[in-house]
matplotlib code that plots the C-alpha trace (Angstrom):
import matplotlib.pyplot as plt

x = [13.2, 12.7, 8.9, 9.0, 11.4, 10.8, 9.0, 11.6, 9.1, 9.5, 13.1, 13.0, 14.2, 11.5, 13.2, 11.7, 13.8, 14.5, 15.6, 12.3, 9.5, 6.8, 8.1, 5.9, 6.6, 4.3, 2.1, 4.2, 1.4, 0.4, 3.9, 4.4, 1.3, 2.9, 6.2, 4.6, 2.6, 5.9, 7.7, 4.7, 4.3, 8.0, 7.9, 4.7, 6.0, 9.3, 7.6, 5.2, 8.1, 10.1, 7.2, 6.2, 9.8, 10.4, 7.0, 7.7, 11.1, 9.5, 6.9, 9.6, 11.6, 8.6, 7.6, 11.1, 11.0, 7.7, 9.2, 10.9, 7.5, 5.8, 4.4, 1.4, -1.0, 0.7, 1.1, 2.5, -0.9, -1.6, 1.8, 0.8, -2.6, -0.8, 1.6, -1.3, -3.2, 0.0, 0.8, -1.2, 0.8, 4.1, 2.9, 2.0, 5.3, 7.3, 5.4, 7.6, 10.9, 9.5, 8.4, 11.9, 13.6, 11.1, 11.6, 15.3, 15.0, 12.4, 14.3, 17.7, 16.6, 15.7, 19.0, 20.9, 19.5, 20.2, 16.5, 16.6, 19.4, 17.3, 14.3, 16.3, 17.9, 14.3, 13.5, 11.8, 12.7, 13.9, 10.9, 8.5, 10.0, 9.9, 6.2, 5.5, 7.2, 5.2, 1.9, 2.2, 3.6, 0.2, -1.5, 0.6, -0.2, -3.9, -3.1, -1.4, -4.3, -6.8, -4.8, -4.5, -8.2, -10.0, -7.7, -5.2, -7.7, -9.3, -6.2, -4.1, -7.0, -7.2, -3.5, -3.4, -6.2, -4.0, -0.6, -1.5, 1.7, 1.1, 2.4, 1.0, 4.5, 5.7, 5.6, 4.9, 3.0, 1.7, -1.2, -4.9, -6.5, -5.6, -7.4, -8.0, -11.7, -12.7, -15.4, -18.4, -20.7, -24.3, -25.3, -28.7, -29.3, -28.8, -25.3, -22.1, -18.9, -15.5, -15.1, -11.6, -10.8, -10.8, -7.8, -9.3, -7.7, -9.4, -7.4, -9.5, -12.6, -14.3, -16.7, -19.8, -19.3, -17.7, -14.7, -12.1, -10.3, -11.2, -9.3, -10.4, -8.7, -10.6, -8.6, -10.1, -9.4, -6.2, -4.9, -5.4, -6.5, -10.0, -11.1, -9.7, -12.0, -11.1, -13.5, -12.9, -15.0, -18.1, -20.9, -22.4, -25.9, -26.9, -26.7, -28.1, -30.3, -28.4, -29.5, -30.4, -31.5, -29.6, -30.0, -27.7, -24.6, -22.2, -24.4, -24.8, -21.0, -20.7, -23.2, -21.4, -18.6, -20.8, -23.0, -22.4, -22.7, -21.2, -22.2, -19.0, -18.9, -17.1, -16.1, -13.8, -13.8, -11.1, -12.0, -9.3, -10.3, -8.7, -6.6, -5.3, -7.6, -9.0, -11.9, -12.7, -16.0, -17.0, -20.0, -21.4, -21.7, -21.3, -21.8, -19.0, -19.7, -17.6, -18.0, -17.8, -19.4, -18.3, -16.8, -14.5, -13.5, -12.5, -10.3, -8.7, -7.7, -6.2, -2.6, -2.0, -0.7, -3.9, -6.2, -7.2, -6.7, -10.2, -10.1, -6.9, -8.6, -11.6, -9.1, -7.4, -10.7, -11.8, -8.6, -8.9, -12.4, -11.0, -8.3, -5.4, -3.4, -1.6, 1.6, 1.9, -1.5, -0.9, 2.4, 0.7, -2.0, 0.4, 2.6, -0.4, -1.8, 1.5, 2.6, 1.7, 4.2, 6.8, 6.3, 6.4, 9.5, 11.3, 10.4, 11.9, 15.1, 15.0, 14.7, 17.7, 19.8, 19.2, 19.9, 23.5, 26.1, 26.2, 29.9, 30.6, 28.3, 26.7, 23.0, 23.7, 25.5, 22.6, 20.1, 22.1, 22.4, 18.7, 17.9, 20.2, 18.6, 15.1, 16.2, 17.9, 14.7, 12.7, 15.1, 15.1, 11.3, 11.4, 14.1, 12.2, 9.1, 11.1, 12.3, 8.7, 7.6, 10.6, 10.7, 7.0, 7.9, 5.1, 4.6, 3.5, 6.8, 8.9, 7.1, 7.5, 11.2, 12.4, 9.9, 11.0, 14.7, 14.1, 12.2, 14.9, 17.7, 15.9, 15.2, 18.8, 20.2, 17.7, 18.8, 22.4, 21.5, 19.9]
y = [-12.5, -13.5, -13.6, -15.6, -18.3, -18.6, -21.9, -24.6, -27.0, -25.3, -26.4, -29.9, -32.7, -34.6, -37.9, -39.5, -39.3, -42.9, -41.9, -40.1, -41.5, -39.5, -36.2, -35.1, -32.5, -29.5, -29.6, -28.2, -26.6, -24.4, -23.2, -22.6, -20.4, -18.1, -18.1, -17.5, -14.5, -13.1, -13.4, -12.1, -9.1, -8.2, -8.6, -6.6, -3.6, -3.6, -3.7, -0.9, 1.2, 0.6, 1.4, 4.5, 5.7, 5.3, 6.8, 9.9, 10.4, 10.2, 12.8, 15.2, 14.8, 15.2, 18.4, 19.8, 19.1, 21.0, 24.1, 24.9, 25.0, 27.5, 30.7, 32.9, 30.2, 27.2, 28.2, 26.4, 25.3, 23.8, 22.0, 20.5, 19.3, 17.8, 15.8, 14.8, 13.3, 11.6, 10.1, 6.9, 6.3, 6.8, 4.4, 1.7, 2.0, 1.6, -1.4, -4.1, -2.4, -1.6, -5.2, -6.4, -3.9, -4.5, -8.3, -7.9, -5.5, -7.6, -10.8, -9.1, -7.8, -11.3, -12.6, -9.8, -11.0, -14.7, -15.5, -17.0, -19.3, -20.4, -21.0, -23.2, -25.0, -25.7, -27.5, -24.7, -25.0, -22.1, -22.5, -22.3, -19.0, -17.7, -18.7, -16.7, -13.6, -14.0, -13.8, -10.1, -9.4, -10.7, -7.7, -5.3, -7.4, -6.7, -3.1, -2.6, -4.3, -2.0, 1.1, 0.0, -0.8, 1.9, 4.8, 5.4, 6.1, 8.9, 10.4, 10.5, 12.2, 14.8, 15.3, 15.7, 18.4, 20.4, 20.0, 19.5, 20.4, 22.4, 20.5, 22.8, 24.0, 20.5, 19.4, 15.8, 15.3, 11.7, 12.2, 11.7, 9.5, 9.5, 7.5, 7.3, 6.8, 5.8, 8.1, 7.1, 9.1, 7.9, 7.8, 8.3, 4.5, 4.0, 2.5, 4.0, 4.9, 5.8, 9.5, 9.7, 9.5, 11.5, 11.9, 12.4, 13.6, 13.7, 15.3, 14.1, 12.2, 11.3, 8.5, 10.9, 11.3, 14.7, 15.1, 17.8, 19.4, 17.8, 18.1, 16.5, 16.6, 15.3, 13.9, 13.0, 9.8, 11.1, 12.2, 15.9, 17.9, 19.3, 20.5, 21.0, 21.3, 22.4, 22.3, 23.2, 20.3, 18.2, 16.4, 13.0, 13.3, 9.7, 6.8, 6.9, 4.2, 1.4, 0.4, -3.3, -3.7, -6.8, -5.8, -2.8, -4.5, -1.8, 1.0, -0.9, -1.2, 2.5, 3.3, 1.1, 3.7, 6.3, 4.9, 7.4, 11.1, 14.1, 17.7, 19.8, 23.3, 26.5, 24.9, 26.5, 25.0, 25.6, 24.7, 24.3, 24.5, 23.0, 26.1, 26.0, 28.9, 28.6, 30.0, 29.8, 29.5, 29.6, 27.7, 27.4, 23.6, 20.6, 16.8, 14.3, 10.6, 7.7, 3.9, 3.2, 4.2, 7.0, 4.4, 3.2, 6.8, 7.3, 4.2, 5.3, 8.8, 7.7, 6.7, 3.1, 4.0, 5.9, 2.9, 0.2, -3.5, -4.1, -1.0, -2.2, -5.6, -3.8, -1.7, -4.9, -6.6, -3.5, -3.3, -7.0, -6.3, -3.5, -5.9, -4.0, -3.8, -1.4, -2.8, -0.1, -1.0, -4.7, -4.2, -2.2, -4.8, -7.7, -5.6, -4.8, -8.3, -10.0, -7.4, -9.8, -12.3, -9.5, -8.7, -12.3, -13.1, -10.1, -11.2, -14.6, -12.9, -10.8, -13.8, -15.4, -12.4, -12.8, -16.4, -17.1, -15.9, -12.1, -12.4, -12.6, -9.8, -7.2, -6.4, -2.9, -4.3, -6.8, -4.0, -2.0, -5.0, -5.6, -2.0, -2.2, -5.4, -3.9, -0.9, -3.3, -5.3, -2.2, -1.1, -4.5, -4.4, -1.1, -2.4, -5.5, -3.3, -1.1, -4.2, -5.5, -2.1, -1.8, -5.4, -6.5, -9.5, -10.9, -8.4, -11.3, -13.2, -10.0, -9.2, -12.8, -13.0, -10.8, -12.4, -15.9, -15.0, -13.3, -16.4, -18.8, -16.7, -16.5, -20.2, -21.0, -18.7, -20.2, -23.7, -22.8, -21.8, -25.1]
z = [36.7, 40.3, 40.1, 36.9, 37.8, 41.5, 41.2, 41.1, 39.6, 36.3, 35.9, 37.3, 35.1, 33.2, 34.3, 37.5, 40.7, 41.8, 45.3, 46.0, 43.8, 45.6, 44.1, 41.1, 38.5, 38.2, 35.1, 32.2, 30.1, 33.0, 33.6, 29.9, 29.8, 32.3, 30.5, 27.1, 28.5, 29.8, 26.5, 24.5, 26.7, 26.4, 22.6, 22.3, 24.4, 22.5, 19.1, 20.1, 21.3, 18.1, 15.7, 17.6, 17.7, 14.0, 13.3, 15.4, 13.7, 10.3, 11.4, 12.6, 9.4, 7.2, 9.0, 8.6, 4.9, 4.6, 6.1, 2.8, 1.0, 3.4, 1.8, 2.1, 0.8, 2.4, 6.1, 9.1, 10.1, 6.7, 6.9, 10.3, 8.9, 5.9, 8.1, 10.3, 7.3, 6.0, 9.4, 8.8, 5.7, 7.5, 10.3, 7.8, 6.1, 9.3, 10.8, 9.2, 10.2, 13.7, 14.2, 13.2, 15.5, 18.4, 18.3, 18.5, 21.4, 23.3, 23.0, 23.4, 26.8, 27.9, 26.6, 28.3, 31.7, 30.7, 30.8, 27.3, 28.5, 31.4, 29.2, 26.8, 29.8, 31.0, 27.8, 25.9, 22.2, 20.1, 17.7, 20.6, 21.7, 18.1, 17.9, 21.1, 19.5, 16.2, 18.0, 19.1, 15.6, 14.2, 16.0, 13.9, 10.8, 11.5, 12.2, 8.9, 7.0, 8.8, 8.0, 4.3, 4.0, 5.9, 6.7, 3.8, 1.0, 3.0, 4.7, 1.5, -0.3, 2.4, 2.4, -1.4, -1.2, 1.1, -0.6, -4.3, -6.2, -9.3, -12.3, -14.9, -15.7, -16.6, -20.2, -19.3, -16.0, -15.5, -13.2, -13.3, -16.0, -19.7, -22.3, -26.1, -27.1, -30.6, -31.9, -34.1, -36.2, -36.9, -40.5, -42.1, -42.4, -38.7, -38.8, -37.3, -39.0, -37.4, -36.8, -35.5, -31.8, -28.6, -26.2, -22.8, -19.5, -16.1, -13.3, -10.3, -9.4, -6.1, -5.1, -5.3, -9.1, -9.2, -11.4, -11.6, -14.5, -17.9, -21.2, -24.4, -27.9, -30.9, -33.9, -37.2, -39.1, -40.4, -37.0, -37.5, -34.5, -34.8, -31.4, -27.9, -24.9, -21.4, -18.4, -14.8, -13.4, -13.8, -12.1, -12.8, -14.2, -15.0, -17.4, -20.9, -22.3, -24.2, -27.7, -27.4, -31.0, -32.2, -35.9, -35.2, -33.9, -35.0, -33.6, -30.3, -30.0, -30.6, -28.0, -25.5, -25.6, -24.1, -21.3, -18.4, -18.7, -16.8, -17.0, -17.5, -16.0, -17.3, -20.6, -23.2, -26.7, -29.4, -33.0, -35.6, -39.3, -42.4, -43.0, -39.4, -38.6, -35.1, -33.2, -29.5, -27.8, -24.1, -22.9, -19.4, -19.6, -21.9, -21.6, -21.3, -22.0, -20.7, -21.0, -17.3, -14.0, -11.6, -9.2, -12.0, -12.8, -9.2, -9.2, -12.5, -11.3, -8.0, -7.4, -6.5, -3.0, -2.2, -2.9, -0.4, -1.0, -2.1, -4.4, -5.9, -6.6, -8.2, -10.3, -11.4, -12.4, -14.3, -16.2, -17.1, -18.4, -20.6, -21.9, -20.4, -17.2, -14.9, -13.5, -10.8, -9.4, -9.6, -7.8, -5.1, -4.8, -4.2, -1.9, 0.4, 0.2, 1.1, 3.7, 6.6, 5.2, 5.0, 8.7, 9.9, 7.8, 9.3, 12.8, 12.1, 11.0, 14.2, 16.4, 14.7, 15.5, 19.3, 20.0, 20.8, 23.2, 23.9, 24.5, 20.7, 19.7, 22.0, 22.1, 20.7, 17.7, 17.0, 17.2, 14.6, 12.3, 12.6, 11.7, 8.7, 7.6, 7.9, 5.7, 3.3, 3.0, 2.3, -0.4, -2.0, -2.1, -3.9, -6.2, -7.3, -7.8, -10.2, -12.0, -12.4, -13.8, -16.1, -17.5, -17.1, -14.9, -12.8, -9.9, -7.7, -8.2, -7.7, -4.4, -3.2, -3.8, -0.9, 1.5, 0.6, 0.8, 4.2, 5.6, 4.3, 5.9, 9.2, 9.2, 8.4, 11.1, 13.7, 12.7, 13.4, 16.9, 17.7]

ax = plt.figure().add_subplot(projection="3d")
ax.plot(x, y, z, "-o")
ax.set_aspect("equal")
plt.show()
């Protein structure tokens, strides 16, 4: 405090002194640079402390929740590795609330020592101070984007490999990739006729082209089950040649359904005859054909939260090309793309909590209110996401609503402090 405001030239009136016209004011921009660095440093340190504190608490609670799952196969060391791989996800989740809480603490400490009052008495506007606080918040905006883009896809995959819950006992388990493929049979004259459809399930895929458990059920044109195939995994073996003969339009469309091939390993095939008599055969390998590349299979088998922003965009474009959409992936795409606006709107609200007399509300109460508002904002985001998934409303609009409401509330509260 004493080092920052020791120069009296910073607080002199901008009006000329008629009794002593030789006195000149110090250049205001130079003094504002020193002041801005001071405010930015306080806000930056407070935000770092808040984010790290919330992150550490989440790590401790997550580890305690994993203790109930420990057994001979899932040891304490495995639990620590799982929490370590999930830690980037926890950090990214708490950056908005940490930025809100840190901004309140940083500015609150300045207000507690009356430094904000002195700044405003010196002619520094509230909006200028808010702009100084927003600049260190931008660093956490970039940090969240970097984590989303480069860290989360790999760390979440490693965490899932350690703690992959067994859902085999569940009757309905929505995981992996499910699709229905029309099947065609080539006739003697070279045309293709419908031959029922295949219901295909792929549990897992990676970017190298390897796939995990595969299940396929073949239904005839009347919907009767004909065969059921199970394979433990598969490896991508290449792309088959497309039929470009324009005179065989129907055949070409059929071939477009099977452009990429995987070699399945340890395959078991169950054949059901007309009289409901079944026979089972075990083969070391078989071939699986899909109408899209291994990169697309990887995107289709991953959860929305495990994909980066660019991967979510690629998934969105792929689904558009297929004439369908995934609301959960679209919602995750807009949430990650607009997360910088979420952080900045929360910082604006945080600044509005601080300006004003501390005699009416103490700093501790304002910190508690800010924390509650951050949690409320997070819950509202989750709520509008569920509404978008349940009703089919535009995910972009539903993600924007809490951000716009938070920014309007922060701007209104700031205007009242003017």
